[in-house]
N, C-alpha and C positions, 0 to 999 in steps of 0.2 A: 504493500500500500504506500502511496506517496505520503510524505510528511508535510502536512499543511498547517497553517495557523488555525487556532480555535475559531476565529471569526468566520473563516470559510466554511467550516463544519456547521456552525450555528446557522449560517445562511442556507445551507443545503437542507438542514432539518426543517427550517421554516417553510421553504418552498414545498418540500415533500408533504408536509401537514396541511399547508394552506390550500392546495389544489383540491383534494377531496372534500375538505370542509366547505370550500366555496361552491363546489358542485352540489353538495347536500343542501346548502342554504338556498341556492337558486332553484333546484329541482324538487326540493322537498323530500328527497329520499337519498339513501346511500348508493353510490354507484361504484362497483368494484373496479370498473375501467378507469374511473377518475383517480382512485387510490393508486392503481398501478402507474398511471401517467404521472401523478405527483411524485411517486418514488423515483421514476426514471428521470424526471426533470431535476429532482434534487441531486441525483448522482451526477448529472451533467454539470450542475452548478459547482458541485464539489471538485469535479475534475476538469473544469473549463480550461485551465492553463495547459493541461496535458493534451486535451483535444486539439487546442490550437497548434500544438507541436506535432500533430498527426501521429500520436502514439497512444495505443490503448492503455487505460489506466492500470490494468493488471500486470503490465510488463515493466512498470517503472519501479526501480528499487531505491531511488534517491530523489530528493527535491532540492533545488530545481533541476530539470533535465540538463544534460551537459551543454546543449546548445544555448539554453537560457542562462546557465551558470556563468558562462564567459561574459555575456552582456552585463549580468548582475554585478560581477566582480569588477569589471572595468568601470562601472559607474560609481563605485564606492570611493569616497575620499580617503586618502591614506591616514591611518591613525597616528597621532603624534607619539613618538617613542620617548619614554621617560628614561633618565639615566639608570634607574633601578632595573630596567629591562636588560641592560648590558653592563651590570656592575663589574663583571670580570673582564670586559673588553677595555683594557687600559692601554692607551697610546701615550707616546712621549709627552704630548701636549696636556695629558690628563694628570700626570704624576711627576712631581719634582721632589728630590731629596737633597737636603742641605746637610753636609758633613763629609769629612775626608775619610778615606778608607782605613786609616790607621786607628780610628776610634772603634773600640769594642762594641759600643752600642750601635754605631752606624753599621757595623758588620752584622749585628743581630738583625737589623731591618733588611739588609741586603740578602742575608740568607733566607729570610722569610719570603722575600720577593722571588728569589730563585726557586724555592720550594713551590711557590704558586705558579711558576712558569713565566713570570713577568721579568723581562730583561730590557724592554724598550722604554726606559724612563730617563729623565734628565737629572743629572747630579751636579750640584755645586759644591766643590770640595773645600768647605770652610775648615781651615786647619786649626786644630786646638793648640798644637805645639807652637804655632806662630801667633797665638793670641787673637786670631780673627773672630772667634765667637763673641768677643767683647767690643767689636766695632759697632758704631751706631746703626749701621745697616742691618746687622744680624740681631742686635738687641731689639730692633723693631719686630723681628720675627719671634724671638724667644727672649723675653724680658730678663731671664736669668743667665743668658749667655751660654747656653748649652747646645749640643748636637746629640742626636739628629732632630731635624724638623722636616715634616713632609707637607706637601700641599697636593690634594687629590681632588680634581674637578672643582677647584675653587675653594675647597675646605681645608683649612690649615690645622695641623695637629702637632703638638709638642709633647715631649716626654716619651721615652721608649715603650713603657708599659702601655700607654694609651695608643701609641702608633701601631704597635704589633697587634693589639686587640682589634683596632679599627680595620687595619688592612686584612687581617684574617677573616673578618666578617664581610668586608666590602668587596673582596676579590674572590673570584671563582678559583677552584683548584683544591689542593689538599687542605683539609681542616687541621690546623695545628693547635686546637684547643680540644682536650679529651672529651669524650661523650659522658663518661661516668663522673658523678659529682665528687667522689673521693679523689679521682685522678686530677680533676680540675683543682681541688684543694692542694694536692701535691705540687702541681705546676705553680700555683700562686705562692705557695710557701717558698719554693726554690727561688722564684723571682724576687720575692721580698727579702729573703736572706741575702741574696747577692747584692741587691741595691742598698740594703741597710747595714750589712756587716761584712760583706766580702769584697766589694769593688775597691774601697779605699785601701785596706790593708794589703790586698793582693797586688793591685796595680801600683799603688804608691809606695808600699813598704818592700815589696819583693821585686816586681818587674822594673819599676823606674830606677831602683838602686843600681841595677846592672845595665839597663838599656838606654835610659835617658835621665841620668841623675840631675842634670842642669834644670830640668823642668820642675823638679821638686826641691830646688835649692841646695843641691849637693847630696853627697852620701851621708845619711844619718844612720849610724850603727844601731842606735836604740830603736828607731822606727823600723829598721830592717829586720831585726830579730823579733820585734813585736808583730810585724807583718807576716813573718813565716809562721809564728805560733797561731795567730788569729786565722790566717789563711787555711792552715791545716784543720783547725776547729770547724771553720765554715764548710769546707769540703767534706769533712767527716759527717757533719749533720746532713748535708745534701745527699751523701751516699746512703745514709740511714733512711731518708725519705724515698730514695730510689729502691732500696731493698733488692729483691731478686729480679726486678723488671729490667728489660734491656735498655730502656730509656728512663729519664729522670722522673717522669710522671706516668709511667705505665708501659704498655707494649708498643706504643706508637710514638714517633717523634712529636715533640710539642715545643711551644715557645720557650719553655724552661731550658731545653737543650740548646736552643739558639742563643740564650743568654750566657750560658756558661762556656760554650765552645770557644768564642773569641778570647775570653779571659785566659783560658788554659793554653791557648795558642801562644800567648806571650810568656806564660810560666814555662812552657816547653823550650823557650829560647834562653832560659837562664840556667845556671848550674844547679838549680833546685828541682829540675824536671823529675828526676828519678825518685826523689823522696816524696814529692807530691803524688806522682803516679803510683807509688807503692801503697797509698792509702787504700783500704778495702773497697773494691768496686770501681776504683778510678781507672785503672788500666784498661779493663774490658770496655767500659763506657767510652773512653777516649778513642780506642781503636775503632769502635763502631761509628762514632759521630764524625771522626776525622776522615772516614771513608765516604761520607756523603758527597754527592755531586755539588750540592749547594755550598758545602764547606770548601771544596776544591776550587770552584769557580769564583769564589769571593776572596781567595787568598791574596790576590794582588791589591 
């Protein structure tokens, strides 16, 4: 049967009933022939578009018939496409990243974009070591002089935690937030621990001491030893959260892994690599995450 609107069906019923009723009203008695004629006319009304296309109604499997469908479609105005219809279709003009590749947090964002399959974006390498985040131009983007900053389709986001959550939701591709509530909590705990207790001691006390001491005012032995102790404590707690899982927040890669990987990259460049990787769970996790394509492609 053809699929028609309820209005057409209602009209067909009205015609089918009206004809025999009219015949009865005029002639004073019921005429079987009038009832049959009314029913036939009702069917004609119901199938009038099909009849115009020279096709018997019982042979039509869809509506409108193909010849009419082309005309119908051609006459329709194109529907405006909202950005949400193509949230994963990111072009260079849609996404810009501020921050230089040497920043661990910038690499976190770059790894996330790589995991999402997004490579065509604009990057302005605002250099932390050169003090560029504190320029008036960048302070207008981030009032606290930090990187990374992103702008996606005219919407600006600061702070790595907000950036990674936003991009994970806004872009198509692999979901980097776990599905299970407990795994989400594990991810959030790792991110918070790194931000609150790990980044400063590990990067400032351990990494900077060996790789760029001038950036932290020279080699401070006390800060160095405190950084080693605090860094081991932080990583030990993170490995407890990881437990027997292959990744920090469960069986799948998450934003938590993207937070820690760039930091350990720098630790691995120092003489303390082996003692940090000797912590329970660290070596296996490091082997797994450093083998990721997103890790390799963001190494430069």
